[in-house]
C-alpha positions as CSV (number, residue, x, y, z in Angstrom):
1,X,63.8,214.8,111.9
2,X,61.5,212.2,113.5
3,X,64.5,210.0,114.0
4,X,66.4,212.8,115.5
5,X,63.6,213.7,117.9
6,X,63.3,210.0,118.9
7,X,67.0,209.9,119.6
8,X,66.8,213.1,121.5
9,X,63.9,211.9,123.5
10,X,65.6,208.6,124.2
11,X,68.9,210.2,125.2
12,X,67.0,212.7,127.3
13,X,65.1,210.1,129.3
14,X,68.2,208.1,129.8
15,X,70.1,211.1,131.1
16,X,67.3,211.9,133.6
17,X,67.2,208.3,134.7
18,X,70.9,208.1,135.1
19,X,71.0,211.4,137.1
20,X,68.3,210.1,139.4
21,X,70.0,206.8,139.8
22,X,73.4,208.4,140.6
23,X,71.9,210.8,143.1
24,X,70.1,207.9,144.8
25,X,73.2,205.8,144.9
26,X,75.3,208.6,146.3
27,X,72.7,209.3,149.0
28,X,72.4,205.6,149.9
29,X,76.2,205.1,150.1
30,X,76.7,208.2,152.2
31,X,74.0,207.0,154.6
32,X,75.5,203.5,154.7
33,X,79.0,205.0,155.5
34,X,77.5,207.1,158.2
35,X,75.7,204.2,159.8
36,X,78.8,202.0,159.6
37,X,80.9,204.7,161.2
38,X,78.3,205.2,163.9
39,X,78.1,201.5,164.5
40,X,81.8,201.1,164.7
41,X,82.1,204.0,167.1
42,X,79.3,202.6,169.3
43,X,80.9,199.1,169.3
44,X,84.3,200.5,170.1
45,X,82.9,202.7,172.9
46,X,81.0,199.7,174.3
47,X,84.1,197.5,174.3
48,X,86.2,200.2,176.0
49,X,83.5,200.6,178.6
50,X,83.3,196.9,179.3
51,X,87.1,196.4,179.1
52,X,87.5,196.9,182.8
53,X,84.8,194.3,183.7
54,X,86.2,191.4,181.7
55,X,85.3,187.9,182.6
56,X,87.5,185.1,181.3
57,X,84.6,182.6,181.1
58,X,82.7,184.9,178.7
59,X,83.2,185.5,175.0
60,X,81.9,188.7,173.4
61,X,79.8,188.2,170.2
62,X,79.4,190.5,167.3
63,X,76.1,192.4,167.0
64,X,73.5,191.5,164.4
65,X,71.9,194.1,162.2
66,X,68.3,193.5,160.9
67,X,65.9,196.0,159.3
68,X,68.2,198.9,160.1
69,X,68.4,198.0,163.8
70,X,71.5,196.9,165.6
71,X,70.9,193.9,168.0
72,X,73.5,193.4,170.7
73,X,74.1,189.8,171.7
74,X,74.8,188.7,175.2
75,X,78.3,187.2,175.8
76,X,78.4,183.4,175.5
77,X,80.0,180.8,177.7
78,X,83.5,179.7,176.9
79,X,84.1,175.9,176.4
80,X,86.6,174.4,178.8
81,X,88.9,172.3,176.6
82,X,90.8,170.7,179.4
83,X,87.8,169.4,181.3
84,X,85.8,168.9,178.1
85,X,82.6,170.2,179.8
86,X,80.5,173.3,179.3
87,X,81.1,175.6,182.2
88,X,78.0,177.7,181.9
89,X,74.7,177.9,180.0
90,X,73.1,181.1,178.8
91,X,69.7,181.8,177.3
92,X,69.9,184.4,174.6
93,X,66.8,186.1,173.2
94,X,66.9,188.2,170.0
95,X,64.2,190.8,169.2
96,X,63.4,190.8,165.5
97,X,60.6,193.3,165.0
98,X,57.5,191.8,166.7
99,X,58.9,188.2,166.7
100,X,61.1,186.5,169.3
101,X,63.5,183.6,168.5
102,X,64.2,181.3,171.5
103,X,67.5,179.6,171.4
104,X,67.4,176.1,173.0
105,X,69.7,175.4,175.9
106,X,72.7,173.2,175.3
107,X,72.8,170.0,177.4
108,X,75.2,169.8,180.3
109,X,76.6,166.4,179.1
110,X,77.6,167.6,175.7
111,X,81.4,167.3,175.0
112,X,83.5,169.7,173.0
113,X,85.3,168.3,170.0
114,X,89.0,168.9,170.3
115,X,90.6,171.5,168.1
116,X,93.3,169.1,166.8
117,X,90.7,166.6,165.5
118,X,90.5,167.1,161.7
119,X,89.2,163.8,160.3
120,X,87.1,160.8,161.1
121,X,90.1,158.5,161.5
122,X,91.4,160.6,164.4
123,X,87.9,160.6,166.0
124,X,87.9,156.8,165.7
125,X,91.4,156.5,167.1
126,X,90.5,158.7,170.0
127,X,87.4,156.6,170.8
128,X,89.4,153.4,170.6
129,X,91.9,154.8,173.0
130,X,89.2,155.8,175.5
131,X,87.6,152.4,175.1
132,X,90.8,150.5,175.7
133,X,91.4,152.4,178.9
134,X,87.9,151.5,180.2
135,X,88.3,147.9,179.2
136,X,91.6,147.6,181.2
137,X,89.9,149.2,184.2
138,X,87.0,146.8,184.0
139,X,89.3,143.8,183.7
140,X,91.4,144.9,186.6
141,X,88.4,145.5,188.9
142,X,86.8,142.2,187.9
143,X,90.0,140.2,188.6
144,X,90.5,141.9,192.0
145,X,86.9,141.2,193.0
146,X,87.1,137.5,192.0
147,X,90.5,137.0,193.8
148,X,89.4,138.4,197.1
149,X,85.7,139.4,197.2
150,X,85.6,140.1,201.0
151,X,88.2,142.9,200.8
152,X,87.2,144.2,197.3
153,X,83.5,144.8,197.7
154,X,84.0,148.5,197.1
155,X,85.2,147.7,193.5
156,X,81.7,146.3,192.8
157,X,80.3,149.8,193.4
158,X,82.9,151.2,191.0
159,X,81.9,148.7,188.3
160,X,78.2,149.5,188.9
161,X,78.9,153.2,188.4
162,X,80.4,152.3,185.0
163,X,77.0,151.1,184.1
164,X,76.0,154.8,184.1
165,X,78.9,156.1,182.0
166,X,78.4,159.7,180.7
167,X,80.9,159.9,177.9
168,X,78.8,159.9,174.8
169,X,81.6,158.5,172.6
170,X,81.8,155.2,174.6
171,X,78.8,155.2,176.8
172,X,76.8,152.3,175.3
173,X,79.8,150.0,174.9
174,X,81.1,150.7,178.5
175,X,77.7,150.2,180.0
176,X,77.3,146.8,178.2
177,X,80.7,145.6,179.3
178,X,80.1,146.6,182.8
179,X,76.7,144.9,183.0
180,X,78.1,141.6,181.5
181,X,81.2,141.7,183.8
182,X,79.1,142.2,186.9
183,X,76.8,139.4,185.9
184,X,79.7,136.9,185.6
185,X,81.2,138.2,188.9
186,X,78.0,137.7,190.8
187,X,77.7,134.2,189.4
188,X,81.1,133.4,190.8
189,X,81.1,135.1,194.2
190,X,77.5,134.7,195.4
191,X,77.1,131.8,197.9
192,X,75.2,128.6,197.3
193,X,72.6,129.4,199.9
194,X,70.0,132.1,200.5
195,X,71.3,135.0,202.6
196,X,69.0,135.8,205.6
197,X,69.7,139.2,207.3
198,X,69.6,139.1,211.1
199,X,66.7,140.6,212.9
200,X,67.0,143.3,215.6
201,X,66.9,140.7,218.4
202,X,69.7,138.7,216.8
203,X,71.7,141.9,216.4
204,X,71.4,142.5,220.1
205,X,72.9,139.1,221.0
206,X,76.6,138.7,221.5
207,X,78.4,137.0,218.6
208,X,82.0,136.2,217.8
209,X,84.2,138.2,215.5
210,X,84.1,135.7,212.7
211,X,80.3,135.6,212.7
212,X,80.1,139.4,212.8
213,X,82.6,139.7,209.9
214,X,80.5,137.1,207.9
215,X,77.3,139.0,208.6
216,X,78.8,142.3,207.5
217,X,80.2,140.7,204.3
218,X,76.8,139.1,203.5
219,X,74.8,142.3,204.1
220,X,77.2,144.4,201.9
221,X,77.2,141.7,199.1
222,X,73.4,141.6,199.2
223,X,73.1,145.4,198.9
224,X,75.4,145.5,196.0
225,X,73.5,142.7,194.2
226,X,70.3,144.5,194.9
227,X,71.6,147.8,193.4
228,X,72.8,146.0,190.3
229,X,69.4,144.5,189.8
230,X,67.8,147.9,190.2
231,X,70.2,149.3,187.5
232,X,69.2,146.5,185.1
233,X,65.5,147.1,185.8
234,X,66.0,150.8,185.1
235,X,67.5,150.0,181.7
236,X,64.5,147.8,181.0
237,X,62.0,150.3,182.1
238,X,63.6,153.0,180.0
239,X,62.9,151.1,176.8
240,X,59.3,151.2,175.5
241,X,59.0,149.7,172.0
242,X,55.4,150.6,171.6
243,X,55.9,154.3,172.1
244,X,54.6,156.4,169.2
245,X,56.1,159.7,168.2
246,X,55.2,162.4,165.8
247,X,57.1,162.9,162.5
248,X,59.3,165.7,164.0
249,X,60.0,163.8,167.2
250,X,60.7,160.5,165.4
251,X,63.8,161.8,163.7
252,X,65.1,163.1,167.0
253,X,64.3,160.0,168.9
254,X,65.8,157.4,166.5
255,X,69.3,157.5,168.1
256,X,67.8,157.5,171.6
257,X,65.6,154.5,170.9
258,X,68.5,152.6,169.4
259,X,70.6,153.2,172.5
260,X,67.7,152.3,174.8
261,X,67.1,149.0,172.8
262,X,70.8,148.1,172.9
263,X,71.0,148.6,176.7
264,X,67.7,146.8,177.3
265,X,68.7,143.8,175.2
266,X,71.9,143.4,177.2
267,X,70.1,143.9,180.5
268,X,67.5,141.2,179.7
269,X,70.3,138.8,178.8
270,X,72.0,139.5,182.1
271,X,68.7,139.0,184.0
272,X,68.1,135.7,182.1
273,X,71.6,134.5,183.0
274,X,71.1,135.3,186.7
275,X,67.7,133.7,186.6
276,X,69.0,130.4,185.3
277,X,72.3,130.2,187.4
278,X,71.1,131.6,190.7
279,X,67.7,129.9,191.3
280,X,68.4,129.5,195.0
281,X,69.5,133.1,195.8
282,X,67.7,136.2,197.0
283,X,65.5,138.3,194.6
284,X,65.0,135.3,192.3
285,X,61.2,135.8,192.3
286,X,61.7,139.5,191.4
287,X,63.9,138.6,188.4
288,X,61.3,135.9,187.4
289,X,58.5,138.5,187.4
290,X,60.5,140.9,185.2
291,X,61.4,138.2,182.7
292,X,57.8,136.9,182.5
293,X,56.5,140.5,181.9
294,X,58.9,141.0,178.9
295,X,57.7,137.8,177.2
296,X,54.7,139.9,176.2
297,X,56.9,142.6,174.6
298,X,56.4,143.6,171.0
299,X,60.2,143.5,170.6
300,X,60.8,140.1,169.1
301,X,64.4,139.7,170.2
302,X,63.7,140.5,173.9
303,X,60.6,138.4,173.8
304,X,62.3,135.4,172.4
305,X,65.2,135.6,174.9
306,X,62.7,135.7,177.8
307,X,60.6,132.9,176.3
308,X,63.6,130.5,175.8
309,X,64.9,131.3,179.3
310,X,61.5,130.4,180.9
311,X,61.3,127.1,178.9
312,X,64.8,126.1,180.1
313,X,63.9,127.1,183.7
314,X,60.8,125.0,183.8
315,X,62.4,122.0,182.1
316,X,65.3,122.0,184.7
317,X,63.0,122.5,187.7
318,X,62.8,119.1,189.6
319,X,60.8,119.9,192.7
320,X,58.5,122.5,191.1
321,X,58.9,125.5,193.5
322,X,60.1,127.8,190.7
323,X,57.4,126.5,188.3
324,X,54.7,127.2,190.8
325,X,55.9,130.7,191.3
326,X,56.1,131.3,187.5
327,X,52.6,130.0,186.9
328,X,51.2,132.3,189.6
329,X,53.0,135.3,188.2
330,X,51.8,134.5,184.7
331,X,48.2,134.1,185.8
332,X,48.3,137.5,187.5
333,X,49.8,139.0,184.3
334,X,47.0,137.5,182.1
335,X,44.3,138.8,184.4
336,X,45.8,142.3,184.7
337,X,46.0,142.6,180.9
338,X,42.4,141.4,180.6
339,X,43.5,138.3,178.6
340,X,45.1,140.7,175.9
341,X,48.5,139.0,175.8
342,X,50.5,137.2,173.2
343,X,50.2,133.4,172.7
344,X,53.8,132.8,173.7
345,X,53.0,133.9,177.3
346,X,50.9,130.8,177.8
347,X,53.1,128.6,175.6
348,X,55.7,128.7,178.3
349,X,53.4,126.3,180.3
350,X,54.1,123.6,177.7
351,X,57.6,123.2,179.1
352,X,56.2,122.2,182.5
353,X,56.7,118.5,183.4
354,X,55.0,116.4,186.0
355,X,57.1,113.4,186.6
356,X,57.3,112.8,190.3
357,X,57.5,109.0,190.0
358,X,60.4,109.1,187.6
359,X,62.3,111.6,189.8
360,X,61.8,109.5,193.0
361,X,63.1,106.3,191.2
362,X,66.1,108.2,189.8
363,X,67.1,109.5,193.2
364,X,66.9,106.0,194.7
365,X,69.1,104.5,192.0
366,X,71.6,107.4,192.1
367,X,72.0,107.2,195.9
368,X,72.3,103.4,195.8
369,X,75.1,103.6,193.2
370,X,76.9,106.3,195.1
371,X,76.9,104.2,198.3
372,X,78.1,101.1,196.6
373,X,81.0,103.0,195.1
374,X,81.9,104.6,198.4
375,X,81.9,101.2,200.1
376,X,84.1,99.7,197.4
377,X,86.6,102.5,197.7
378,X,86.7,102.2,201.4
379,X,87.4,98.5,201.3
380,X,90.1,98.9,198.7
381,X,91.9,101.5,200.8
382,X,91.7,99.8,204.1
383,X,91.9,96.3,202.8
384,X,89.5,95.2,205.6
385,X,87.2,92.3,205.5
386,X,84.0,93.0,207.3
387,X,81.6,90.4,208.5
388,X,78.5,89.7,206.4
389,X,76.1,90.5,209.2
390,X,77.6,94.0,209.7
391,X,77.4,94.7,206.0
392,X,73.8,93.7,205.8
393,X,72.9,95.8,208.8
394,X,74.6,98.9,207.4
395,X,72.9,98.4,204.0
396,X,69.5,98.0,205.7
397,X,70.0,101.2,207.7
398,X,71.1,103.1,204.6
399,X,68.2,101.9,202.5
400,X,65.8,103.0,205.2
401,X,67.3,106.5,205.4
402,X,67.2,106.7,201.6
403,X,63.6,105.6,201.6
404,X,62.6,108.2,204.2
405,X,64.4,111.0,202.3
406,X,62.8,109.9,199.0
407,X,59.3,109.7,200.5
408,X,59.7,113.2,201.9
409,X,60.8,114.5,198.5
410,X,58.0,112.8,196.8
411,X,55.4,114.2,199.2
412,X,56.8,117.7,198.8
413,X,56.9,117.3,195.0
414,X,53.3,115.9,194.8
415,X,52.0,118.9,196.8
416,X,53.8,121.4,194.6
417,X,52.6,119.7,191.4
418,X,49.0,119.6,192.5
419,X,49.2,123.3,193.2
420,X,50.7,123.9,189.8
421,X,48.0,121.9,188.1
422,X,45.2,123.8,189.9
423,X,46.7,127.2,189.0
424,X,47.4,126.0,185.4
425,X,43.9,124.8,184.6
426,X,42.3,127.7,186.5
427,X,44.1,130.0,183.9
428,X,43.0,127.8,181.0
429,X,39.3,127.7,182.1
430,X,39.2,131.4,182.7
431,X,40.6,132.0,179.2
432,X,38.0,129.7,177.6
433,X,35.2,131.6,179.4
434,X,36.4,135.2,179.1
435,X,38.4,135.4,175.9
436,X,35.8,136.5,173.4
437,X,38.2,137.1,170.6
438,X,39.7,133.5,171.0
439,X,43.2,134.9,170.6
440,X,44.7,132.6,173.1
441,X,42.7,129.5,172.1
442,X,45.5,127.6,170.3
443,X,47.9,127.8,173.2
444,X,45.1,126.9,175.7
445,X,44.1,123.9,173.7
446,X,47.7,122.7,173.4
447,X,48.1,122.8,177.1
448,X,44.8,121.0,177.8
449,X,45.7,118.3,175.3
450,X,49.1,117.8,176.9
451,X,48.0,117.8,180.6
452,X,44.4,116.4,180.3
453,X,45.5,113.0,181.6
454,X,46.5,114.5,184.9
455,X,43.2,116.1,185.9
456,X,40.1,114.4,187.2
457,X,37.6,112.6,184.9
458,X,34.8,114.7,186.2
459,X,36.0,117.7,184.1
460,X,36.0,115.7,180.8
461,X,32.3,116.0,180.1
462,X,32.4,119.8,180.6
463,X,35.5,120.1,178.4
464,X,33.9,118.1,175.6
465,X,30.8,120.3,175.7
466,X,33.0,123.5,175.5
467,X,34.9,122.0,172.5
468,X,31.6,121.3,170.7
469,X,30.4,124.8,171.3
470,X,33.7,126.1,169.8
471,X,33.2,124.0,166.7
472,X,29.7,125.6,166.2
473,X,31.3,129.0,165.7
474,X,31.3,129.7,162.0
475,X,34.0,132.4,162.2
476,X,36.5,129.9,163.7
477,X,39.5,129.4,161.4
478,X,40.9,126.0,160.3
479,X,43.8,125.9,162.7
480,X,41.7,126.5,165.8
481,X,39.2,123.9,164.6
482,X,42.0,121.3,164.2
483,X,43.2,122.2,167.7
484,X,39.7,121.6,169.1
485,X,39.6,118.2,167.4
486,X,43.0,117.2,168.6
487,X,42.2,118.2,172.2
488,X,38.9,116.2,172.1
489,X,40.6,113.0,171.0
490,X,43.5,113.5,173.4
491,X,40.9,113.6,176.2
492,X,39.2,110.5,174.9
493,X,42.3,108.4,174.4
494,X,43.4,108.0,178.1
495,X,41.0,107.7,181.0
496,X,38.3,109.4,178.9
497,X,37.6,106.0,177.2
498,X,35.4,105.2,180.1
499,X,33.0,108.0,179.1
500,X,30.1,107.3,176.8
501,X,30.7,110.1,174.4
502,X,30.2,109.8,170.6
503,X,32.7,112.0,168.7
504,X,30.7,112.0,165.5
505,X,30.7,115.8,165.4
506,X,34.5,115.9,165.5
507,X,34.7,113.3,162.7
508,X,32.3,115.4,160.6
509,X,34.3,118.6,161.3
510,X,37.6,117.0,160.2
511,X,35.9,115.5,157.1
512,X,34.9,119.1,156.1
513,X,38.3,120.5,156.8
514,X,39.9,117.9,154.4
515,X,37.6,119.1,151.5
516,X,38.7,122.7,151.9
517,X,42.3,121.9,152.6
518,X,43.8,122.9,149.2
519,X,42.0,126.3,149.4
520,X,43.4,127.1,152.8
521,X,47.0,127.7,153.9
522,X,47.8,124.1,154.7
523,X,51.6,124.6,154.7
524,X,51.9,126.0,158.2
525,X,49.9,123.4,160.2
526,X,50.1,120.3,158.0
527,X,51.8,118.3,160.7
528,X,48.9,119.2,163.0
529,X,46.5,117.7,160.4
530,X,48.6,114.5,160.2
531,X,48.6,114.2,164.0
532,X,44.8,114.5,164.1
533,X,44.4,111.8,161.4
534,X,46.7,109.4,163.1
535,X,44.9,109.9,166.4
536,X,41.4,109.6,164.9
537,X,41.8,106.8,162.5
538,X,44.7,104.6,163.7
539,X,44.9,104.9,167.5
540,X,41.1,105.0,167.9
541,X,40.5,102.3,165.3
542,X,38.0,100.4,167.4
543,X,35.6,103.3,167.4
544,X,35.9,103.9,163.6
545,X,33.0,102.5,161.6
546,X,33.4,101.2,158.1
547,X,31.6,104.1,156.5
548,X,33.8,106.6,158.3
549,X,37.0,104.7,157.3
550,X,36.1,104.4,153.6
551,X,35.0,108.0,153.5
552,X,38.3,109.3,154.9
553,X,40.4,107.1,152.7
554,X,38.5,108.3,149.6
555,X,38.8,111.9,150.6
556,X,42.5,111.7,151.3
557,X,43.1,110.3,147.8
558,X,41.0,113.0,146.2
559,X,42.8,115.8,148.1
560,X,46.2,114.4,147.3
561,X,45.7,115.3,143.6
562,X,45.7,119.0,144.5
563,X,48.7,119.2,146.8
564,X,52.5,119.4,146.4
565,X,54.7,116.3,146.2
566,X,55.9,116.5,149.8
567,X,52.4,116.6,151.2
568,X,51.2,113.9,148.7
569,X,53.9,111.4,149.9
570,X,53.0,112.2,153.6
571,X,49.3,111.5,152.9
572,X,50.2,108.3,151.1
573,X,52.1,107.1,154.2
574,X,48.9,107.8,156.2
575,X,47.0,105.7,153.7
576,X,49.5,102.9,154.0
577,X,49.0,102.9,157.8
578,X,45.2,102.8,157.4
579,X,45.4,99.9,154.9
580,X,47.7,98.1,157.2
581,X,45.6,98.7,160.4
582,X,42.2,98.1,158.6
583,X,42.6,95.2,156.2
584,X,38.9,95.5,155.2
585,X,39.8,98.8,153.4
586,X,41.4,96.8,150.6
587,X,37.9,96.5,149.1
588,X,38.4,100.1,147.7
589,X,41.2,98.8,145.5
590,X,39.2,95.9,144.1
591,X,35.6,97.3,143.9
592,X,34.3,98.1,140.4
593,X,31.4,100.3,141.5
594,X,28.7,98.3,139.6
595,X,26.3,98.0,142.5
596,X,24.2,100.9,141.1
597,X,24.5,103.0,144.2
598,X,25.3,106.7,144.0
599,X,28.6,108.0,145.3
600,X,28.5,111.5,146.9
601,X,32.0,112.9,146.9
602,X,31.0,116.3,148.3
603,X,29.0,115.1,151.3
604,X,29.4,117.0,154.5
605,X,29.3,114.0,156.8
606,X,31.2,110.7,156.4
607,X,28.0,108.8,157.2
608,X,26.4,109.9,154.0
609,X,29.3,108.2,152.1
610,X,28.4,105.1,150.0
611,X,31.2,102.6,150.4
612,X,29.9,100.3,147.6
613,X,30.1,102.9,144.9
614,X,33.7,104.2,145.7
615,X,36.9,103.3,143.8
616,X,40.4,104.7,144.4
617,X,40.9,105.7,140.8
618,X,43.2,108.6,142.0
619,X,46.0,106.1,142.5
620,X,46.0,105.5,138.7
621,X,46.6,109.2,138.1
622,X,49.3,109.4,140.8
623,X,51.2,106.7,139.0
624,X,52.0,109.2,136.3
625,X,53.1,111.9,138.7
626,X,56.2,113.9,137.8
627,X,57.8,113.0,141.1
628,X,59.4,109.5,141.0
629,X,58.7,108.8,144.6
630,X,55.0,109.6,144.3
631,X,54.6,107.3,141.3
632,X,56.5,104.4,143.0
633,X,54.5,104.8,146.2
634,X,51.2,104.9,144.3
635,X,52.2,101.6,142.5
636,X,53.0,100.1,145.9
637,X,49.6,101.2,147.4
638,X,47.7,99.9,144.4
639,X,49.5,96.5,145.0
640,X,51.1,96.4,141.7
641,X,54.6,96.3,143.3
642,X,55.9,94.8,146.5
643,X,58.6,96.2,148.8
644,X,61.1,93.5,147.8
645,X,62.0,95.1,144.5
646,X,63.1,98.4,146.3
647,X,66.4,99.0,148.1
648,X,66.8,98.8,151.8
649,X,66.9,102.6,152.1
650,X,63.7,103.0,150.2
651,X,62.0,100.3,152.2
652,X,63.0,102.1,155.5
653,X,61.5,105.4,154.7
654,X,58.4,103.9,153.0
655,X,57.7,102.1,156.2
656,X,58.6,105.1,158.3
657,X,56.5,107.6,160.3
658,X,54.5,110.2,158.3
659,X,56.2,113.1,160.2
660,X,59.7,111.9,159.3
661,X,58.6,111.5,155.7
662,X,57.2,115.0,155.6
663,X,60.5,116.4,157.0
664,X,62.4,114.4,154.4
665,X,60.4,115.4,151.3
666,X,59.3,118.9,152.3
667,X,60.7,121.8,150.2
668,X,62.4,123.7,153.0
669,X,65.4,124.9,151.1
670,X,63.8,124.5,147.7
671,X,65.6,121.2,147.1
672,X,64.2,118.3,145.2
673,X,64.4,114.9,147.0
674,X,65.7,112.6,145.7
675,X,68.2,114.9,143.9
676,X,68.3,114.9,140.1
677,X,71.0,112.8,138.5
678,X,73.9,114.6,137.0
679,X,73.8,115.1,133.2
680,X,76.3,113.1,131.2
681,X,78.5,115.2,129.0
682,X,78.3,114.3,125.3
683,X,81.7,113.7,124.0
684,X,80.6,112.9,120.4
685,X,81.2,116.4,119.3
686,X,84.7,116.5,120.8
687,X,85.7,113.2,119.2
688,X,84.6,114.2,115.7
689,X,85.9,117.7,115.8
690,X,89.4,116.4,116.0
691,X,89.0,114.2,112.9
692,X,90.6,115.4,109.7
693,X,89.6,114.4,106.1
694,X,92.3,113.9,103.4
695,X,91.2,114.7,99.9
696,X,93.7,114.8,97.0
697,X,96.6,115.0,99.5
698,X,95.1,118.0,101.3
699,X,93.9,117.7,105.0
700,X,90.4,119.1,105.5
701,X,89.0,119.7,109.0
702,X,85.3,119.1,109.8
703,X,84.5,122.8,109.8
704,X,86.1,123.2,106.3
705,X,84.1,120.3,105.0
706,X,80.8,121.8,106.4
707,X,81.6,125.2,104.7
708,X,82.2,123.5,101.4
709,X,78.9,121.6,101.6
710,X,77.0,124.8,102.4
711,X,78.5,126.5,99.4
712,X,77.7,123.6,97.2
713,X,74.1,123.6,98.4
714,X,73.7,127.3,97.7
């Protein structure tokens, strides 16, 4: 009974639940049908009412139903397939309860994908077809301009408009091609002189038709060239590598920044080409200012391109007009940035050259040789024999004219170079006074060391005082200390020898640098260290005392135990030069250290070194070095072997320059020098494997005999 009641109760509840569910579903379905019918009737009525006012450019959209409400959408713009442009833009707003969704506007330059395009291959083929058409158009315009530039100046404007191509499929490529083509065209058609536009008074004067035609052509050409330069400058200004975006904006801006970088890179290359090839033409200083400004860019590719262009420009500048303008622009840039620029901005000054004497002599010899050739050709053609007096008089007159021209050039060149030096050292001194972070110190010291022989001796004492103050800074790193030492000894090698300055502080600083050399990153500026040692100990050997010399030789041998093989060989070559220049240093090889005096290896100053108690026992350890060249060089330095026992090739590099030796034995490509000998293949196994043993008329191979022996041993 209980079970029956339970079944009755269960069946009863299920029936009630089913009846409730069925009634709910029928009510819901009926309501849904009614709503759908009402919606369909409303939609049909609305379409019938709007059928009379049909616009072909509009497309009706289906309504949206949310939360029981029907939201009617505004008609959208139809895409024009023939013109591939959007004919209209509509802003649609949808009300969803209390929230509004704003639909962003579509850009006017967006192109519609054609209906027949169904795969990536067809898209690529369509792009290639468009690109080939544009390439042909650019080639035809360029050829027409070069053939007859006077009549085809309008084609230059067409090419310039291609630099602003709007088709997103081929925009970047077409703009690049147009920029490069216009650059080469202007290199060919621009005249070899600077165009000067006539003033208002000159325009009022009467002129011939030819002059009027020439002036009109030059003015149009100059305007087109100016527009092209403005276009390139706009591409450069649109690219900002230091711009920071938020996370949401960075994803959107990736493609835009890549496009801007590609166009800016091509634009800077075009500007650099025009800067090098059209140094005489208008707007050259404007191009120079743009290129110098982009040397300080954080984009490495653009910065390197600008840096190399400026180096080439300064090296090829003979008179110095371009160099003077470049130094002035750079000094203004450094001051405007409050000395917060990159080192390569000031490194461009290292390409400047001041060689007015060499230039004047070269011009004299070149002009004399040209005149002699012209006279010889004239005599050969005419077969005339002139009198000796007439020839001498003509030669005297020509020599006088050449001398006058050369003297004028020299005077002009001297004035320009003195102005360059004044501006250059003004920048250097301002950086030394104002740069508190010492960021530009290496490039400034390089420049002072290179051009110190050109300035007055009156500045040397002040420079040496500034360099001493820099060495007293404890936070100054090793590289900057070595640059200070190198600059000080560069000053003291030339005209600075007349000054009574004792460089003991610089010797002490270099002595301390050698002790900490294995702990610091010596790989980057090891050649700088070698240059300092050569200048301090070899070229200034008359000022080196015996205590300093012995202290440096001992410390170089001690440090060489902790360096790589390439650096060890380079230091050994420096030791060889010191032993050759200072014969008295041979006492370190023969001294037994039995004088009872105490040797201080960790002394901070070389004057505290005791020469009588030092022995170069490090050479005995280097004889057992794993590198064969280090061991042989150590034997040679310890005078156990002479150079006669080595080959001519070994003798040549052992007597060579330390810099060339470092380049030879440095591990640039992880290669061992000299290379390891090839291993000889052992043919013993192959010989005996082919042997056969005959026992009781049966042939046994070597493997069979070995197996029998193993079994017997078991």
